[in-house]
C-alpha positions as CSV (number, residue, x, y, z in Angstrom):
1,M,205.1,125.4,-69.5
2,V,204.7,126.8,-73.1
3,Y,202.7,124.2,-75.4
4,V,203.3,124.5,-79.0
5,D,201.6,123.1,-82.1
6,V,204.1,123.7,-85.1
7,H,201.9,122.2,-88.0
8,V,198.3,123.8,-88.5
9,H,196.7,125.2,-91.8
10,S,193.9,127.6,-92.4
11,N,192.4,128.5,-95.7
12,L,195.5,130.9,-96.5
13,S,196.8,127.5,-97.6
14,K,195.1,124.0,-97.3
15,G,192.8,124.6,-94.6
16,E,189.0,125.0,-94.1
17,N,188.8,127.6,-91.5
18,D,190.0,131.5,-91.5
19,P,193.3,131.7,-89.6
20,E,191.4,133.7,-86.9
21,E,189.4,130.9,-85.9
22,I,192.2,128.5,-86.0
23,V,194.1,130.7,-83.5
24,R,191.1,131.4,-81.1
25,E,190.6,127.7,-80.9
26,A,194.2,126.7,-80.4
27,V,194.3,129.5,-77.7
28,E,191.0,127.9,-75.9
29,L,193.0,124.4,-76.0
30,G,195.9,125.7,-74.1
31,F,198.4,126.5,-76.6
32,K,200.7,129.5,-76.2
33,A,202.6,129.2,-79.5
34,L,201.4,128.3,-83.0
35,V,202.9,127.8,-86.3
36,L,200.7,128.5,-89.5
37,M,201.9,126.3,-92.1
38,D,200.3,128.5,-94.8
39,L,203.0,128.6,-97.1
40,Y,203.5,126.2,-99.9
41,S,204.1,125.5,-103.5
42,G,200.4,126.6,-104.4
43,N,201.1,130.1,-102.9
44,I,204.8,130.9,-102.9
45,D,203.7,134.0,-105.2
46,E,201.6,135.4,-102.6
47,A,204.0,135.3,-99.8
48,G,203.7,138.8,-99.1
49,R,199.9,138.8,-98.6
50,V,200.2,135.7,-96.4
51,R,202.8,137.2,-94.2
52,R,200.8,140.5,-93.7
53,R,197.7,138.3,-92.6
54,I,199.6,136.8,-89.9
55,K,201.3,139.8,-88.9
56,E,197.5,141.3,-88.4
57,L,196.7,138.2,-86.4
58,K,199.9,138.9,-84.2
59,E,198.9,142.2,-83.5
60,K,195.4,140.9,-83.0
61,F,196.1,138.0,-80.4
62,K,198.5,139.0,-77.5
63,D,198.4,135.6,-75.5
64,V,199.7,133.3,-78.0
65,T,203.0,133.8,-79.9
66,L,202.2,133.0,-83.9
67,Y,204.7,131.9,-86.4
68,L,204.3,131.6,-90.3
69,G,205.7,128.3,-91.6
70,A,206.2,126.5,-94.8
71,E,205.7,122.9,-95.3
72,V,208.0,121.7,-98.4
73,K,206.7,118.3,-99.9
74,G,208.1,116.4,-102.9
75,D,210.2,113.4,-103.5
76,E,212.5,115.1,-106.4
77,L,215.5,117.1,-105.5
78,K,215.8,119.8,-107.8
79,P,212.2,121.3,-107.3
80,V,212.6,120.7,-103.3
81,K,215.5,122.8,-103.0
82,K,213.8,125.5,-105.1
83,L,211.0,125.7,-102.5
84,V,213.2,125.6,-99.7
85,V,215.3,128.6,-101.1
86,N,212.2,130.7,-102.0
87,S,210.2,129.8,-98.9
88,R,212.9,130.5,-96.3
89,P,213.0,134.1,-96.2
90,Y,209.3,134.3,-95.5
91,V,208.9,131.9,-92.6
92,E,209.9,131.1,-89.2
93,Y,209.8,127.4,-89.3
94,L,210.4,125.1,-92.3
95,A,209.7,121.4,-92.7
96,V,210.3,118.8,-95.3
97,K,208.1,115.8,-95.9
98,T,209.4,113.3,-98.6
99,S,209.3,109.5,-99.4
100,S,212.7,110.2,-101.3
101,L,215.6,108.9,-99.3
102,E,217.9,111.2,-101.5
103,V,215.7,114.3,-100.6
104,I,215.5,113.4,-96.8
105,R,219.4,113.1,-96.6
106,W,219.5,116.5,-98.4
107,A,217.2,118.0,-95.9
108,A,218.9,116.6,-93.0
109,R,222.3,118.4,-94.1
110,T,220.6,121.3,-95.1
111,K,220.7,124.4,-92.5
112,P,217.4,126.3,-93.4
113,V,215.1,122.9,-92.9
114,D,214.5,122.9,-89.3
115,S,212.7,119.6,-89.3
116,I,211.8,116.3,-91.0
117,I,208.0,115.0,-91.5
118,L,207.8,111.3,-91.2
119,P,205.2,110.4,-93.8
120,F,202.5,108.0,-92.7
121,K,202.5,105.8,-95.9
122,F,203.6,102.3,-97.1
123,R,207.3,103.3,-97.7
124,R,211.0,102.2,-97.3
125,V,212.7,103.3,-94.0
126,L,214.0,106.8,-94.5
127,M,215.1,107.6,-90.9
128,D,217.6,105.2,-91.1
129,A,221.1,105.5,-89.5
130,V,222.8,107.4,-91.8
131,T,219.9,109.7,-92.3
132,A,219.5,110.0,-88.2
133,R,223.4,110.8,-88.1
134,F,223.1,113.6,-90.8
135,A,220.1,114.9,-89.3
136,S,221.8,115.0,-85.8
137,E,224.9,116.7,-87.1
138,G,222.4,119.2,-88.8
139,K,220.6,119.8,-85.7
140,K,217.4,119.0,-87.2
141,A,214.2,117.6,-85.1
142,V,211.6,115.1,-86.5
143,E,208.1,115.6,-86.7
144,V,205.0,113.4,-86.7
145,C,201.8,114.5,-87.4
146,V,198.8,113.3,-85.5
147,C,196.1,113.9,-88.2
148,D,198.6,112.0,-90.8
149,M,198.2,109.0,-88.5
150,F,194.4,108.6,-88.3
151,R,194.1,109.4,-92.2
152,V,195.3,106.1,-93.2
153,R,193.5,102.9,-92.6
154,G,193.6,99.2,-92.3
155,M,196.9,97.6,-92.8
156,T,198.4,100.3,-94.1
157,R,197.9,102.3,-90.7
158,A,199.5,99.2,-88.9
159,L,202.4,99.0,-91.0
160,S,202.8,102.9,-91.0
161,F,202.8,103.0,-87.1
162,S,205.1,99.9,-87.2
163,L,207.4,101.8,-89.6
164,V,207.4,105.3,-87.8
165,R,207.9,103.9,-84.4
166,R,211.2,101.9,-85.8
167,E,212.4,105.6,-87.2
168,I,211.8,107.3,-83.8
169,S,213.5,104.6,-82.1
170,I,216.7,105.2,-84.5
171,A,216.2,109.1,-84.0
172,K,216.1,109.1,-80.4
173,H,219.2,106.8,-80.5
174,Y,220.9,109.7,-82.3
175,G,219.7,112.5,-80.0
176,L,217.3,113.8,-82.1
177,P,214.1,115.8,-80.7
178,I,211.0,114.3,-81.6
179,I,207.8,116.8,-82.0
180,I,204.4,116.2,-82.2
181,S,202.3,118.1,-84.1
182,S,198.5,118.3,-85.1
183,N,198.8,119.0,-89.1
184,A,195.1,120.4,-88.5
185,K,193.3,121.5,-91.5
186,S,190.1,122.8,-89.4
187,V,189.3,123.6,-85.9
188,F,187.7,120.1,-85.5
189,D,191.6,118.4,-86.2
190,L,193.2,120.4,-83.3
191,R,194.1,118.3,-80.3
192,K,194.5,119.6,-76.7
193,P,198.5,119.5,-75.4
194,D,197.5,116.6,-73.4
195,Q,196.3,114.6,-76.1
196,L,199.0,115.0,-78.0
197,T,200.9,114.0,-75.2
198,A,199.2,110.8,-74.7
199,I,199.4,109.8,-78.4
200,G,203.2,110.5,-78.1
201,E,203.3,107.8,-75.0
202,V,200.8,105.3,-76.0
203,L,201.0,105.1,-79.9
204,L,204.6,106.2,-80.4
205,G,206.5,104.9,-77.5
206,L,208.0,107.9,-76.2
207,S,208.5,108.4,-72.2
208,K,206.1,110.7,-70.4
209,E,209.1,113.5,-70.3
210,A,209.7,112.9,-74.0
211,A,206.2,113.1,-74.8
212,R,205.6,116.4,-73.0
213,N,208.8,117.9,-74.5
214,A,207.6,117.1,-77.8
215,V,204.8,119.8,-77.6
216,S,206.9,122.1,-75.4
217,A,210.5,122.6,-75.1
218,Y,211.6,120.9,-77.9
219,P,209.5,122.8,-80.9
220,M,210.3,126.0,-78.5
221,D,213.8,125.5,-78.9
222,L,213.5,124.8,-82.5
223,L,211.9,128.2,-83.0
224,L,214.3,129.9,-81.3
225,R,217.1,128.6,-83.2
226,S,215.4,129.2,-86.5
227,A,215.0,132.9,-85.8
228,K,218.8,132.9,-85.4
229,L,219.3,131.4,-88.7
230,R,216.8,134.4,-90.2
231,R,218.7,136.8,-88.4
232,A,222.0,135.5,-89.8
233,G,220.2,135.8,-93.3
234,V,220.7,132.1,-94.0
235,V,218.8,130.4,-97.0
236,I,220.9,127.7,-98.1
237,E,224.5,126.5,-97.5
238,G,226.4,129.1,-98.6
239,V,223.8,131.4,-99.8
240,E,222.4,134.5,-98.0
241,V,219.2,136.7,-98.5
242,V,220.1,139.7,-100.9
243,G,218.1,142.6,-101.4
244,G,216.6,142.9,-97.9
245,K,216.7,141.5,-94.5
246,P,215.9,138.3,-93.8
247,G,212.3,137.6,-93.9
248,Q,211.5,140.9,-95.7
249,D,209.6,140.9,-98.8
250,K,211.9,141.6,-101.8
251,N,208.9,142.9,-103.9
252,P,206.0,143.6,-101.4
253,D,203.8,144.7,-104.0
254,R,204.3,141.7,-106.0
255,S,201.6,139.9,-104.1
256,E,198.7,142.6,-104.5
257,G,198.5,142.4,-108.2
């Protein structure tokens, strides 16, 4: 079975460790595929440099498949749209994290978005029946980040768990795949695949099969689908990549200056 963690950070973005350290530890834990979520609003202008570093790692580590991903965060629709458009040509996986109902429903219907991250915080229900239906039609996944669960404390944690479990139940009703990731920002945040599976069963209420698929089949299928979209050049509904192939730097030297 191919185990996948679709959400880890290195010091190319918000993480503490060099990406090589992160990859090496993930391999030791048993992962065969890893998404380095190292493109975000703070370094989008250096996308070429980030991609080249990931390419170097791909050439060095032959026993794990590496992907570059982007985590787009925000509660205002216009800047989120801009980040999605600017990030998509460079990455193989793109997830949106928001506390805005308007933004999450837009993300659910937008082709270049691969998954929607459920935030662990006191908020309104976001993955309601309408959002779930949009996401199902848009073939999205729902991502739950383990480290996010344990970064909240006290009553906020209890309320967050209750809310996320409710949203997962709605998502499952509409046939949405649930993906469990670590959202690791250091090698110490990484979890073994069987630990992520256990969290899915015990804390999120998933069946044993669904929890196992949440760290294997579901994320792998999503990455393969995303690759098809990239080959088609889709950036956003009705807009395609111009000035080069999908994922190719439009100005490779820009990030070096």
